[in-house]
N, C-alpha and C positions, 0 to 999 in steps of 0.2 A: 190409713194406716202402714206402718212402717214394715217393711219385711223382715224376717230374722235375718237375713244376709246381710241388713244395712248395721247391725248391731255387732262390734267388733269382738273378739274373745268368746265366741260361742263355744260349749263344752260339748262334749258327748255325754248322752244319759250316764253310764257308768260314771265319768267323771265328775258330773255334777253331783250325783249321788253319794260319791265316797269324797267330796271336798265340801260338801254342805256342813256350816257349822251355825249355832244359834251365836248371833251377834248382836250387842248391845251398844256398840258405839260405832258411828258412821261419819263418813265425808259428807258434807252439806249438797252436794251436787248430784242430780240424777236427771236427765232428760225426761219429759214427760211421755214422750212418743215411745220411749223404753219400756216406761212404767205400763203404759198401753198394750205394748206386744205381750207383755209377761201376763196380763189381765186375760189377753185375747187365747193366750195358749192354755192357761189354765181353764177356760171355759170349754175346753175340748175335752175334760174329763168325763169320764162315763156316770149316766144316773138311771134310776128305776124308770122304766116308760119315756126316757130321754126327758123327763120333767123338767130338769135344770132349776131346782127352787133356790139357790144361791142368787146373792146378790152383794152389791160392794158398797161402801162409801169409802173414799180415799180422802184422808184427812191432811191437809197441806200448809192451810192457813196458821200463823203463829197462835192467835188467838184461840182457834179451836182445839189446837195442839195443847195448850197450855191447862184447859178444861179437862180434855182427854188424860191428861197426865195426872190431875186430880182424881178423876175417875177410874185411873188404873192404878191407884196405890202409889202415886209419886214414881212410879217405875221411868226411870228417864232416857230409856230408849224412844219413847214416844217423843220426847222433844228433840232429840239428837237425830234421828232419821228423817229424811227429807220428806217421805210420807209414810204415813200408818194406814194401811188396807183395814178397814173393819169389815169382816167378814160373816154375814148372817143369812139365814134363809127365811122365806116367805111362803110358807105351803098354803096359806088362803089365796095369795095372788096365782100361786100354780095351780091349784084348784079350779079356778074361775077363768085362767086363760090357757088351758091346755090346748087349744087348738092350736096354738101359736107354735109348740114344740112337738106337735105332732108329725112324723115324718113323711113328707110328701111322697118318698118312696113307696109307701103302702096303697098311693092312689087316694081318690077322694072319699070313699066308702070305707076303705081301711083306715084313713086318718080319724073318719067319726068313730068307728068302732076301737081306736084307740084311746079317743079321749074318753067315750063312755066307760071302758074299761078302767082307766085311771081315775076318773070322779066317781066310780062306783069304789073302788077300794078305799080311796081316801074319804070318801063320804061316811064310812063305817066307823070312821075314827073320831075322837074328840078331836078339839082344837089342840090341846096339850099333846095328844099323840101323834097328830099330823105335824106339829112342832118338833116334835124327837124325832120323826121319820125325815124331817127337812133338815134337821142337824146332821142327822146321818149321812145324808147325802153330801152336805156342805164339807164335811170331813173328808170325802173323796178327794174333794177340788181341793182340799187346804194341803193336800200331799203334793198333788199335781204343780201347785202355785209354787211351792218353796223349790220345787227341783227345777221350775220353768225360771225363776228367779236367777238362780245357782247357776242354770245352763247358759244365761246371758251375763254373767260375771256378776251378778248382785247377790246380796245377802240378807237374811230376814232371821226372825226370831218370835216363834209362835208364841202367844201369851194369852194364858186363859185366866189370869189374875185380874180382874175387873169388876166393877159392879153395873150388873147387866142394865139394870133400872136407869142408872144415871147415866149411861153412855146412848141409851133409847132416847131418854128425855134430850140430852144434848143434840143427838142428830135428828130428832124429830120422826124417830122409827115407832111404828105400831107397837101395841102393848104383846100382839101374838106371835111377833117376829121371835127368833132365836138367835143371838149373836155368838156364833161358834169359835171366833177368836178374833184379836187383834194381831195385826202383822205389821210391824215396823220393817221397812225394805230401803236397800241403799247399797253404797259401797262401803264394804267394811274398813273402819278404823281400827283394827284390832285384829289379832291373829285368831282366836276362838281356841277353845278346848278341843284336842284330838277326841277323835271316838273312843268310846269304853263300852263294849257291848257284851252280851252273852253269846256263847258260841252258839254255830247253828246246830250243833248236836245238843247242846240245854234247849234249846226252844221246839225242837222238831221231833214228831213221830211219823212215823210210815206204817200203815195199815192195810 
């Protein structure tokens, strides 16, 4: 995996956050190893029990892009970006492979207890409730993913407008998974609008 230092133009976290924009027009070029580094950084996001229920499908081929474009209500950023990341969560896979994410820091016995705790908690939920839990965890990663992309000089736009069933069918995903977002990614070919946000005072109470 290419180290972060090999990617020119890296920004500090504050710069990445402040300069992030939702971009819908892209230049076509993006080295694959840059994308892989962004995904690697995103997977450092926190999750409950370190369970990491998020998964990715990266859409790059023109044929699949065309079909994804149709499933995303003809939003052209899917066609323009060199890649579109389909971020989804799979709580059922997480439930059955918990030993893989149980931290070795706990030692063998501690890892087993960690697995038992996670399995007990998730087994109490229905498949639908577990899917909602997994989606909540994947949304944490989504924010980190967008900042990681911007930090390495790339731009994104989070998309929630798509047909879940059609995208699952197109990509061969199980019915029980939840697609959190589509995320076109690449070098911006437009400026994007400046931020327009509530003031911190409008949003915050101290008690």
